[in-house]
C-alpha positions as CSV (number, residue, x, y, z in Angstrom):
1,M,30.5,36.5,141.0
2,S,27.7,35.1,138.9
3,I,27.1,36.1,135.3
4,L,23.6,37.1,134.1
5,D,22.5,35.6,130.8
6,L,19.6,37.5,129.2
7,T,17.8,36.5,126.0
8,M,15.4,39.0,124.4
9,V,12.6,37.6,122.3
10,S,10.3,39.4,120.0
11,P,6.6,38.3,119.8
12,L,6.8,38.9,116.1
13,A,8.0,36.1,113.8
14,V,10.0,38.8,111.7
15,Y,10.7,42.4,112.6
16,L,8.5,44.6,110.3
17,D,11.4,46.6,108.9
18,E,13.1,43.3,107.8
19,I,10.1,42.3,105.6
20,S,11.1,43.1,102.0
21,S,7.4,43.0,100.9
22,A,6.2,45.4,103.7
23,S,5.0,47.9,101.1
24,R,2.5,49.3,103.8
25,L,5.4,50.7,105.7
26,A,6.1,54.3,104.9
27,P,9.5,55.1,103.6
28,R,11.9,56.5,106.2
29,P,13.5,59.8,105.5
30,T,17.4,59.8,105.6
31,T,17.4,63.1,107.7
32,L,14.8,65.1,109.4
33,D,16.5,68.5,108.4
34,G,13.9,70.6,106.9
35,K,11.0,68.4,107.8
36,V,7.7,69.1,109.6
37,L,7.4,66.8,112.5
38,G,3.8,65.7,113.6
39,L,3.2,64.7,117.1
40,L,0.2,62.5,117.7
41,P,-0.6,61.7,121.5
42,N,-3.2,59.2,122.4
43,W,-5.4,59.2,125.4
44,R,-2.7,58.4,128.0
45,P,-1.8,61.2,130.4
46,S,2.0,61.3,129.9
47,A,1.9,60.9,125.9
48,I,2.1,64.7,125.5
49,H,5.1,65.1,127.8
50,I,6.8,62.1,126.1
51,L,6.3,63.7,122.6
52,K,7.3,67.2,123.7
53,S,10.6,65.7,125.3
54,L,11.3,63.7,122.1
55,S,10.6,66.8,120.0
56,E,13.0,68.9,121.9
57,L,15.7,66.3,121.4
58,L,15.0,66.0,117.7
59,Q,15.0,69.8,117.4
60,E,18.5,69.9,119.1
61,R,19.9,67.3,116.6
62,Y,18.1,68.3,113.4
63,K,17.0,71.5,111.7
64,L,13.2,70.9,111.7
65,K,11.1,73.3,109.7
66,A,8.2,72.9,112.1
67,I,6.7,70.9,114.9
68,E,2.9,70.3,114.9
69,M,1.1,68.7,117.9
70,A,-2.3,67.1,117.2
71,Q,-5.0,67.3,119.9
72,P,-5.0,64.0,122.0
73,M,-7.9,61.8,122.1
74,R,-10.0,62.3,125.1
75,E,-11.3,58.9,125.7
76,L,-10.7,55.1,124.8
77,P,-13.3,53.9,122.3
78,L,-14.6,51.1,124.6
79,R,-17.7,50.4,122.6
80,T,-16.3,49.5,119.3
81,G,-12.9,48.4,120.6
82,K,-11.4,49.7,117.4
83,L,-8.6,51.9,118.6
84,L,-7.6,53.5,115.2
85,D,-11.0,54.4,114.0
86,P,-11.3,57.6,116.2
87,M,-7.6,58.6,115.2
88,K,-8.3,58.1,111.5
89,E,-9.6,61.8,111.1
90,Q,-6.5,63.1,112.9
91,L,-4.1,60.9,110.8
92,D,-5.8,61.8,107.5
93,S,-5.7,65.5,108.4
94,M,-2.0,65.3,109.2
95,V,-0.8,63.5,106.1
96,G,-0.8,66.6,104.0
97,R,0.7,68.9,106.5
98,V,3.5,66.9,108.2
99,D,6.5,64.7,106.7
100,V,7.0,62.5,109.7
101,V,4.8,61.5,112.7
102,L,5.5,60.3,116.1
103,V,2.8,58.6,118.1
104,A,3.2,58.1,121.8
105,S,1.3,56.1,124.5
106,G,2.4,56.9,128.0
107,D,1.3,57.0,131.7
């Protein structure tokens, strides 16, 4: 019987949550109890299904105050190539209404 040796490698030099000066990362809550969960799908067809499934699992585990699903983007911004520009308005709008946001991309 042969033994499989598997090595996983990250393309990042350091994981983002290991960087002590990563002030651009939002603080993570210790629990989701009482929090409003925001769901932000992108333009991929299965993103909504992935987010709904994740939110159901989280709702079973935590006492979420509410869940809010944003409208998915309808098209990929091919002209500018700047993916986050069209999502900026959605993200800015969610900031004041939700405590935590899940973003999904899925086919």
